[in-house]
Structures are given as structure tokens and as C-alpha cells.
N, C-alpha and C positions, 0 to 999 in steps of 0.2 A: 504494500500500500504506500502510495506517495504521501509524504508528510509535507505540510506547508508551515513555514515559519511565520510568526506574527509580523504584521506590517511594520510595527515599531522596530523590530530587529533589522528589517531590510533598510529602513530609513537610517538607522544608526550605522549600518555597514556602508551605505552610500556616503554619509558624512565622513566616515573614517577614510574611505578611499579618496575623498576630495582633499584630504590633508588637514581637516579641521582638528583631528585628534592630535596633531603634531605640534600644537601651539606651545610655546615655552611655558614651563610650570609656573614661572613667576608672573606671567601675564594673566589677566582676568578677562572673561568675555564681557561685553557690554551689560548683560543681565546680572553679572556678578560684580559690577563696578563698585569701588569703595565709596563711602559717603563723602570723603574728602579726596580731591585730586589736585596735585601740584604739577604745573607745567613750567618747565624751564626752557626758555627760548634763548639759545646761545649764538651770539655773533661769532662765526668762524671765519671772518674775512681776514685778508692778508695782514692787516695792521695788528691783529691780535697775536701774531707770532711771538712777539717779545714777552708776552705775559701768558702764553698758552698753558704751560705746566700749572701755573697758579690758578688759572681759570678752571681747568678740568678738576684740579684738586678741590676747589671750592664747591663745584657742582656735586662732587661725590660727598663732600662734608655736609652739604645741605640735605641730600637724600638720607644719609645715615643719621643726621640730626633729627629727621622726622621719626625715625624708629626709636630714638633714645627716650627713655621715660623721664629722666632728669627730675625725678621727684613728682612727676605728674602722671595723669592717666595715659594709657596707650590709645592710639587713634587708628581707625580703619582708613588707611591711606593708600593711594597709588601715586606713582611719580612717572611723568613722561618728560623726556629730554629730546629737544629737536634743535638742530643746528642749521644755520642758513647762510647763504652767500649768493653772489652772482658770478658764475663761471660758465660761460657759454649759455647764458640764460639763468633764470631763477632756479636756485637749488635749495631744497628743503629736505633734510635728512632726519628721519626719526631714529634716534640712536637708542633710546629705551622707551618702551610703550607700556604704560599701565603696570609698572613694577611695584610690588610690595617692598617698601623701604627696608624691611627686615631681611629681605633676600637680595639686597642690592649687589650688583656686580659693577665694579668701578668702570667708569668711562675713561678710555685711554686714547692716546694718540693713534693707536691702530684703528679705533672706531671713527675718529674724525680729526682733521687737522686743518690749519688755517689756509685760506686762499681767497681770491676774488674780491668783489666789492660788496656794498651794503644795501640790499633791497629790504630795508626795515619795514616799510609799510606792507609789502607783500607778505613778509614773514608773519607780521601781526595778524593779517587776515587768515592765514593758514592755521596758526595755532588757535585762534579763536574758533575757527570751524571745527577743529578737533575737540575742543572743550565742549562746544555746543552738542556735538554728536555723542559725547560720553555722558552728558547730563548728570554730573555729580551733584550732591546736595550742596556742597561748598567747594570752592576752587580758589587757588592762587596762581596767577600767571607771573612768573619772574622773568623779566627781560634783561639780559646782560649784554651790553654793547660797549665798544670803545670808539665809536665813530658816528657820524651823522648819515642820514638817509642819502643815497646817491645813485640807486640803481633800480627802483621799483618800476614795474610795468603793468602790474595788475590792479594795484590800488593807489589812489591818491591819499594825501594826508587826511582829507575829509572822509574817505572810505575807511581808513584805518581807525579814525576816531569813532565812526559809526559802529564799527565792529566792537571796539572796546566799550562803547557806551552800552551795547547790549549785555556785555559781561557785567558791567557795573550795575545795571538795572536788576540783575539777579541777586545782587548782594555779594558777588564774588569780588576778589581783590586783585589788583594789578600793581606791581612795583617795577621800577626801573633802577638798575644798578649801572652806573658809569664806571667801567673798569679802567682806571687811569684816564678818566674822561669826565669832564665837568660841564659840558654844554648840553643843557636839557631842552633846547628849543623844540626838537622833534617830540620829546616826551610831552611837553606842555601843549604842543600843537595837537596832540591826540587826546587831550583832556586830562592829563595827569596833574594831580595836585602836588605841590612841592613837598608835602609831608611823605609822599610815596616815591620820591626820587632821591637817590643818594650817590655821590661820587665816592669811590673806594680805591685806596692805594693798592698796588700790586701785592705787597706783603701782608695786607690786611684782608684780602679776599676770603681766605678760609674762615677767619674768625667772624667776619661780617655775615657770611652765609650760614655759619652755625647759629648765630643770633637770629637770623631771619628764619631758620628752621624752628627755633623756639617760638617766635612770634606766629608762625604758620600753625604750629600745634595749638597755641592758645586760641587762635581764631577758629580752628577746626572744632575744638571742644566747647567753644562758647565762653572761654575764660576772658577773651578780648573780642570786642565787636569788629575790629578792623586790623589790618596789618599796616603799620606806619612806623617811620623812623623817628627816633627822638634824639635829643642832644647827646646822650651817652653813645648811641649807635654811631652818630656822626663823628664824635671824638675818636672812638675806636677805629673807625674807617679812615681816619686822618683826611677827612673831606677837605678841610681848609688847605692842607698841603697840596692835595691834588689840584684844587682850584688855582693855587699860586703857580704850580708847574704847568698846568694845561690850559688855564683860563676858564672862567665860568661865567654863566649869565645870571 
């Protein structure tokens, strides 16, 4: 007698054959997404080369900081890291997608390295689209750059601002970090308040990102209503030194 397997079994087999069963163990499906999701948008343009080791180290410190209890409650969190540049057109590489920070694998130079120009507005549009598709309960978008917009083709400043305004209307947070950079015209042009922008010295990137991780955890748990930089953060980041070296607005 011929036996027939349940339809559900066949569906599962088809999905497995399609490769869906091979997703990394550290990544979650959209239905399993964490309540809090942090998105790090990393400028990987050529001018970042002189501070690239510090930039990558600070991104890893941020992700690991989200997993640290540090005397507080643990959080249900995911981390996505995307790097952008313009090299033969707009390039947007998702280096880590929806990773539980407790299972973090360091981002290294083998994953991504500096090159190209700065399509900041296009990159903002793309990272916002990812966040909207994930639909977490709370989110923080961390934008780290060392230069000004100079290569976008998909979005204007107004388009990037509209994208970030949609994020802000959800109660999600957006912060800009100037890595050895203190001109925030682009950030302010897309609606950023000065309390959410901060210039950071090369040697202070790690500590500043660790502090940002703590602020992100406090926001995720409701211990703080927003993610903003205070005078202590700016002193530790040596913001004034960066402004004197690089010029600020």
C-alpha cells in the first residue's frame, strides 16, 4: 500500500531544499525578531582608512556592550551592521544581520575594508528600509561617519530626512557619531538634534561606543526615554579636541 506523507512534511522539505534551513544560528527570522534592534551604519569610505582598526573595534565593543548586564537586566536584542560607500556605484554591504549580541562574532577587516566615496543619504534610506521591514518594538540607528555626503544618487537630503522622520515618529532613536569628524551639517540637515550628534576622537571610539551600548540598553528596557549624549559623554569622547583639529559647526 502506498503511504502519503502529511502536506506539512512536504512543505517543510521544500523549504529545506530552498536553503531556508541553512540560515546562520545567530540570525533570527522576521517572526522571531527581538523586541529591540540596533542598526549600525558604518562609513567604509577611503578616508576612514587611518582610523579603521579603531572603528571596527568600537562596533564590536558596542555589540558586546548590548549583551553585558552591567548590573542591569538583560535585553532581547538583535544587532545589524551595514557598511556603505560608492565604488562603481552605490555599495551597501550587510556585514551582520539580526545577530544576538550574546553570540557576536567580531567584524574584521576581512569582512569589510575602506574604499570609495560617501553616499550618506542613500545609505540612510537603505538602513531605514531594513529597520522598517524588521519592525522591532524599539530600535536605535547608529550612524558612524568621518566625512560629508558627496556621492548619493538615490536620495536627496530631503528624502533622507523623510526616511529618518518616519523612524523618529515610531519613537525609535537615531544618533550620529563623527569619527575624527566634527561637521554635522549633513546630520542637522536630516533632522538630527545636537543632543544626538557627537564628535569622537580616534582613541576614544571604543569607550564612547561602550557608553552608547549602555544608553541603548537603558532605552530598550525603558530605564531612559531616549538615547542622547551628555556633557560627560562629550568629555570622554574628547569632542572639543576633535573640533579644534577638524573644525566644527
